[in-house]
C-alpha positions in Angstrom: -20.3 -41.7 14.0 -20.2 -38.8 17.1 -23.3 -37.7 18.8 -21.9 -34.1 17.9 -21.3 -35.1 13.9 -24.8 -36.3 13.8 -26.0 -33.0 15.3 -24.2 -31.0 12.7 -25.5 -33.2 9.9 -29.1 -32.8 11.0 -28.6 -29.2 11.5 -27.1 -29.0 8.2 -30.2 -30.1 6.5 -32.7 -28.3 8.4 -30.6 -25.0 7.6 -30.4 -26.0 4.0 -34.1 -25.8 3.8 -33.7 -22.4 5.2 -31.3 -21.3 2.4 -33.8 -22.4 0.2 -36.5 -20.4 1.5 -34.0 -17.4 1.8 -32.7 -17.5 -1.9 -35.8 -19.0 -3.9 -37.9 -15.7 -4.6 -36.1 -13.4 -6.8 -36.5 -10.2 -5.0 -37.6 -11.6 -1.7 -37.3 -9.8 1.4 -33.7 -11.1 2.2 -32.4 -10.6 -1.0 -34.0 -7.2 -1.3 -32.4 -6.1 1.8 -29.0 -7.2 0.8 -29.3 -5.7 -2.7 -30.1 -2.6 -1.0 -27.4 -2.6 1.4 -25.0 -3.2 -1.6 -26.4 -0.4 -3.4 -25.9 2.0 -0.4 -22.5 0.5 1.1 -20.6 -1.2 -1.7 -18.7 2.0 -2.6 -17.6 2.2 1.1 -16.5 -1.3 1.0 -14.3 -0.6 -2.3 -12.7 2.7 -0.6 -11.7 0.3 2.4 -10.4 -2.1 0.0 -8.3 0.7 -1.5 -7.2 2.0 1.8 -6.0 -1.4 2.7 -4.5 -1.9 -0.5 -2.4 1.2 -0.2 -1.4 0.6 3.2 -0.2 -3.1 3.3 1.5 -4.6 6.4 3.7 -7.7 6.8 2.9 -10.7 8.8 2.7 -10.1 12.7 2.9 -6.2 12.0 -0.9 -5.7 11.2 -1.5 -3.3 13.9 -3.1 -0.3 11.4 -5.1 -2.9 9.5 -6.3 -4.5 12.7 -7.1 -1.3 14.3 -9.4 -0.4 11.3 -11.0 -3.6 11.4 -11.6 -3.5 15.2 -13.4 0.0 14.5 -15.6 -1.0 11.6 -16.9 -4.0 13.7 -17.5 -2.2 16.8 -19.5 0.8 14.7 -21.6 -2.2 13.4 -22.6 -3.5 16.9 -20.0 -6.2 17.5 -18.3 -6.8 20.9 -14.7 -6.5 19.9 -11.3 -7.9 21.2 -7.8 -6.9 19.8 -4.5 -8.6 20.1 -5.8 -11.9 19.9 -2.6 -14.2 19.1 -0.7 -10.9 18.2 -2.5 -8.6 16.0 -5.7 -10.5 15.6 -9.1 -9.1 16.1 -12.3 -10.8 16.9 -15.8 -9.5 16.8 -18.9 -11.4 18.5 -22.4 -10.6 17.7 -24.8 -12.6 19.6 -28.5 -12.5 18.3 -30.3 -14.9 20.4 -30.2 -19.1 20.3 -28.7 -20.6 17.3 -25.6 -21.6 15.8 -22.4 -20.3 16.0 -20.5 -19.4 12.7 -17.0 -18.5 12.4 -16.1 -16.3 9.3 -12.4 -15.4 8.9 -10.6 -12.9 7.0 -6.8 -12.6 6.7 -4.8 -9.6 6.9 -1.1 -9.7 6.0 0.7 -8.5 2.8 3.9 -9.6 1.3 7.3 -8.4 0.5 6.9 -7.3 -3.2 7.2 -4.1 -4.7 4.1 -3.0 -6.6 4.0 -2.8 -10.4 0.1 -2.3 -11.0 0.2 1.2 -11.6 -3.0 1.9 -9.8 -3.7 5.1 -8.3 -3.8 3.6 -4.8 -0.9 1.4 -5.3 1.0 0.6 -2.3 4.4 3.0 -1.8 5.0 1.2 1.6 8.9 0.0 2.1 10.5 -2.3 4.3 14.0 -3.7 4.9 14.9 -7.2 4.1 17.3 -9.3 6.6 20.4 -8.3 4.6 19.5 -4.5 4.8 18.4 -4.1 1.3 15.1 -2.3 0.4 11.7 -3.6 -0.7 8.2 -3.0 -1.3 5.3 -4.4 0.5 2.3 -5.3 -1.5 -1.3 -7.1 -1.1 -0.2 -9.2 -3.8 -2.2 -12.1 -2.6 -5.6 -10.6 -2.3 -5.8 -10.3 1.7 -6.9 -6.6 1.4 -9.8 -8.0 -0.6 -10.3 -10.6 2.0 -10.4 -8.0 5.1 -12.5 -5.7 3.2 -15.0 -8.3 2.3 -14.9 -9.6 5.9 -15.7 -6.2 7.2 -18.5 -5.6 4.5 -20.0 -9.2 5.4 -20.3 -8.5 9.1 -21.9 -5.1 8.7 -24.3 -6.6 6.1 -25.2 -9.3 8.5 -25.5 -6.9 11.3 -28.1 -5.0 9.6 -30.0 -8.2 8.7 -29.9 -9.4 12.3 -34.0 -9.1 12.6 -33.9 -12.1 9.8 -31.5 -14.6 11.9 -30.6 -15.8 15.0 -27.3 -17.5 16.4 -23.8 -16.0 16.9 -21.6 -14.5 14.6 -17.8 -14.6 15.5 -15.6 -12.5 13.1 -12.0 -13.4 13.0 -9.5 -10.9 11.4 -6.3 -12.9 11.2 -2.6 -12.1 11.0 0.4 -13.8 9.5 -1.4 -16.4 7.0 1.5 -16.2 4.8 3.7 -17.6 7.3 1.3 -20.1 8.2 1.1 -18.9 11.7 -1.8 -16.6 12.3 -4.4 -19.4 12.9 -2.4 -21.1 15.3 -1.3 -18.0 17.2 -5.1 -17.1 17.8 -6.0 -20.7 18.6 -3.4 -20.7 21.2 -4.3 -17.5 22.5 -8.0 -19.0 23.5 -10.1 -18.3 20.4 -12.2 -21.0 21.3 -12.1 -20.7 24.7 -12.4 -17.0 25.5 -15.2 -16.8 22.8 -18.4 -18.6 21.7 -17.4 -22.1 20.1 -18.3 -22.2 16.5 -20.3 -24.7 14.7 -19.1 -23.9 11.2 -16.1 -22.4 9.8 -16.2 -20.1 6.7 -13.7 -18.2 4.6 -13.0 -17.3 1.0 -9.9 -16.7 -1.3 -9.5 -14.6 -4.3 -8.6 -16.4 -7.4 -6.2 -14.8 -10.2 -7.7 -17.1 -12.7 -11.3 -16.6 -12.3 -13.3 -13.6 -13.6 -14.9 -11.2 -11.2 -18.4 -12.0 -10.5 -17.5 -15.8 -10.6 -17.0 -18.4 -7.7 -15.2 -21.6 -7.6 -15.9 -24.6 -5.0 -14.6 -27.8 -4.6 -15.5 -30.6 -2.2 -13.1 -32.5 0.0 -9.3 -31.6 0.0 -8.9 -28.0 -0.8 -5.3 -27.2 0.2 -2.3 -29.2 1.1 -0.3 -30.0 4.3 3.0 -27.9 4.0 6.0 -28.6 5.5 9.5 -26.9 5.2 12.8 -29.0 5.6 16.3 -27.6 5.8 19.2 -30.2 5.1 22.9 -29.5 5.6 25.2 -32.2 4.2 28.6 -32.2 5.5 31.8 -32.9 3.5 35.7 -32.4 3.8 36.9 -29.3 1.7 39.8 -29.5 -0.5 41.1 -28.3 -3.9 39.1 -28.7 -7.1 42.0 -30.7 -8.7 42.4 -33.2 -5.8 39.1 -34.3 -5.5 40.3 -37.6 -4.1 41.6 -35.8 -1.0 38.1 -34.5 -0.1 34.7 -35.4 0.4 32.5 -33.5 -1.8 29.1 -32.4 -0.3 28.1 -31.2 -3.6 28.1 -34.6 -5.1 26.6 -36.1 -2.1 23.6 -33.6 -2.1 23.2 -34.0 -5.9 22.7 -37.9 -5.5 20.3 -36.9 -2.8 18.1 -34.8 -5.0 18.4 -37.7 -7.8 17.1 -40.3 -5.3 14.4 -37.7 -3.7 12.7 -38.2 -7.1 11.9 -41.6 -6.3 10.1 -40.9 -2.9 6.8 -39.8 -4.3 6.9 -42.0 -7.5 7.9 -45.2 -5.9 6.9 -44.9 -2.2 3.5 -43.0 -2.2 0.6 -44.8 -3.5 -0.2 -43.3 -7.3 -3.8 -42.0 -6.0 -2.4 -40.0 -3.2 -1.3 -36.4 -4.0 2.4 -35.4 -2.9 5.0 -33.0 -3.6 8.6 -32.8 -2.8 10.6 -29.6 -4.1 13.9 -28.8 -3.7 13.7 -25.0 -3.5 17.2 -24.0 -2.6 20.5 -25.8 -2.9 23.5 -23.8 -1.8 27.3 -24.7 -1.4 30.8 -23.6 -2.4 32.1 -20.1 -3.4 34.9 -20.7 -5.9 35.3 -22.6 -9.2 38.3 -24.6 -7.7 37.3 -25.2 -4.1 35.1 -28.2 -2.7 33.5 -26.8 0.0 33.0 -28.2 3.6 29.0 -28.3 3.5 26.1 -27.6 1.3 22.4 -26.5 2.4 19.1 -27.7 0.9 15.8 -26.3 1.5 12.7 -28.2 0.6 8.9 -27.9 0.5 6.7 -30.8 1.2 3.1 -31.0 0.1 0.6 -33.7 1.0 -2.9 -34.0 2.2 -3.3 -37.1 4.7 -1.4 -37.3 7.9 -0.2 -40.7 7.0 1.5 -39.5 3.6 2.7 -36.6 5.2 4.7 -38.9 7.7 5.7 -41.2 5.0 7.4 -38.2 3.0 9.0 -36.6 6.3 10.5 -40.2 7.3 11.7 -40.8 3.7 13.8 -37.6 3.6 15.4 -38.1 6.4 16.2 -41.7 5.7 17.6 -41.0 2.0 19.5 -37.9 3.4 21.0 -40.3 6.1 21.7 -43.3 3.7 23.1 -40.9 1.1 25.5 -39.6 3.6 26.8 -43.1 4.4 27.4 -44.0 0.7 29.5 -41.3 0.2 31.6 -41.3 3.4 30.5 -38.1 4.9 32.2 -37.2 8.1 29.1 -37.0 10.0 25.3 -37.4 9.6 23.2 -34.7 8.0 21.3 -32.2 9.9 17.8 -32.4 8.8 15.6 -29.7 10.1 11.9 -29.9 10.1 10.8 -26.1 10.5 7.8 -25.1 12.6 6.1 -23.4 9.6 3.8 -26.5 9.0 0.3 -25.6 7.7 -2.3 -28.5 7.9 -4.0 -29.6 4.9 -7.8 -27.9 4.3 -10.7 -30.2 4.1 -14.1 -28.7 2.6 -16.8 -30.6 4.3 -18.6 -32.3 1.3 -22.1 -31.6 2.4 -21.6 -28.1 3.0 -19.8 -27.4 -0.3 -22.8 -29.4 -2.0 -25.1 -26.7 -0.2 -22.8 -23.6 -0.9 -22.9 -24.5 -4.3 -26.5 -24.7 -4.6 -27.0 -21.5 -2.8 -24.3 -19.6 -5.0 -26.1 -21.0 -7.8 -29.4 -19.3 -6.7 -27.7 -16.1 -5.5 -25.5 -15.7 -8.8 -26.6 -18.0 -11.5 -25.2 -21.6 -12.0 -23.1 -20.6 -14.7 -21.3 -18.3 -12.5 -20.4 -21.0 -9.8 -17.5 -23.5 -11.2 -16.3 -26.6 -9.8 -12.9 -26.3 -8.7 -10.0 -28.9 -8.5 -8.1 -29.4 -5.4 -4.6 -27.6 -5.0 -1.4 -28.2 -3.6 -0.9 -24.8 -2.0 -0.9 -23.9 1.5 -3.7 -22.2 3.8 -3.8 -22.3 7.3 -7.6 -22.0 7.5 -7.7 -25.6 7.9 -6.7 -25.4 11.2 -10.1 -23.8 12.7 -12.5 -26.7 11.5 -9.4 -29.3 12.4 -9.2 -28.4 15.8 -13.1 -27.8 16.3 -14.1 -31.0 14.3 -16.9 -29.0 12.6 -17.5 -28.6 9.2 -15.5 -25.9 7.2 -15.6 -24.5 3.7 -13.2 -22.1 2.0 -14.1 -21.1 -1.6 -12.7 -19.1 -4.5 -13.6 -15.7 -5.0 -13.1 -14.5 -9.1 -11.5 -11.2 -9.2 -10.0 -10.5 -12.8 -11.5 -8.3 -15.3 -13.1 -10.5 -18.1 -11.5 -8.3 -20.8 -8.1 -9.4 -19.4 -8.8 -12.9 -19.3 -10.0 -12.5 -23.2 -6.8 -10.6 -23.8 -4.8 -13.5 -22.2 -6.8 -16.5 -23.9 -6.2 -14.5 -27.4 -2.4 -14.7 -27.0 -2.0 -11.6 -25.1 -0.2 -11.1 -22.0 -0.6 -14.0 -19.3 -2.7 -13.4 -16.2 -0.6 -12.0 -13.2 -0.4 -14.8 -10.7 -1.0 -14.5 -7.0 2.1 -13.2 -5.3 2.8 -11.1 -8.4 3.8 -7.5 -8.2 1.5 -7.1 -11.1 -1.9 -8.6 -9.5 -4.9 -6.0 -9.3 -8.3 -7.4 -8.6 -11.2 -5.6 -10.1 -12.5 -4.4 -7.3 -16.2 -3.6 -7.4 -17.6 -6.9 -8.9 -14.8 -9.0 -6.9 -16.2 -7.3 -3.2 -19.9 -7.4 -4.5 -19.9 -11.1 -5.0 -17.9 -11.5 -2.1 -20.3 -10.0 0.2 -23.3 -11.1 -1.4 -22.0 -14.8 -1.4 -20.3 -15.2 2.2 -23.2 -13.3 4.0 -25.9 -15.4 2.1 -23.9 -18.8 3.2 -23.6 -17.7 6.7 -27.3 -16.3 6.9 -28.2 -20.0 5.4 -26.4 -21.7 8.5 -27.7 -19.3 11.1 -31.3 -20.0 12.5 -34.2 -18.2 10.9 -35.9 -15.6 13.0 -39.2 -16.6 14.2 -42.2 -15.3 12.4 
């Protein structure tokens, strides 16, 4: 074990004791100050959320959102740097000697036409690459994340007499592309600014009730790779297939063979997913095409399983082509959209669960299972080699959950045109939990 890791673990247990002291007395000074801030400022945080929701911006285009975040952080006393990694914003608040805690929120929306019926629903439109028109919406809750980031930063600034250390507030672009964290790190995030000892984030959950939280230990989100494959054949008449080499048949056999990659090459206890999401070829009933194109998503946790899957896909594609006598090998392209898996530090996750139970009540904090979705937050703790944690923030009206469980309409998922968080209780819980967790990791102010 490295000396740096030993230091982290020692600091972790000391700071856990500080967290107990902060959260233990109901109505205690820090909790009372938090409650007073929420009573005075929650409505403004909700208004910020509604403004962001009404004005979503696509990945790498978050200029309005970034400017608003920069203004809010500067007004709260942070040293603010804009255009980090594109449209990213970094706020730094140095408050004496102590740990450096990174808190991240992502800002980008999605090309989804909103159908929530909210009075502050987005009316923003954009053009697809094919020239067609589509709406832009915060269908993944990044408006909640950004408003929560600002609210947490403002609350912690107001509590600076109670802690020592440094806050690194990171408003990140382009999470939906898996490129924002990489861009900010590449632009010197950990060279130009204080180097963090911890990395924290949250993500809304479209299945959990507003007012609740979900935490899991260990793997939280998956490695995500995108693979494009082109199989080449020799086109011909559909009535004379013996005169052609049919790439559709080649591709179909490849898809079938691909099913053995996870079931027969990966250990049964290692999570892995390979999905063919797109299979395009041909243009007419009776024409055998010259080529077909496939698009795959590949999910894993460990680097070893990731390497096995990617090499297996290439090998199966090439061997299938040889079997069907394709005129040339397939093009197998690994896209540059790789997002690494997210690992929740187990000790930090246990301490956070205990703290959240003290803040909200143990019945409001749920143990979550790991998922195979992607989230580029994992890059921060991976590059830094420090403890990181991303947890789930309940966002759904409990009445809506009850109706769904009674046979009503199913709950809208993330990325749905109908996803609509219950703003006030979601943000109250988010700001309370994230600020409380950060406060527990910062050093206590001397008496």
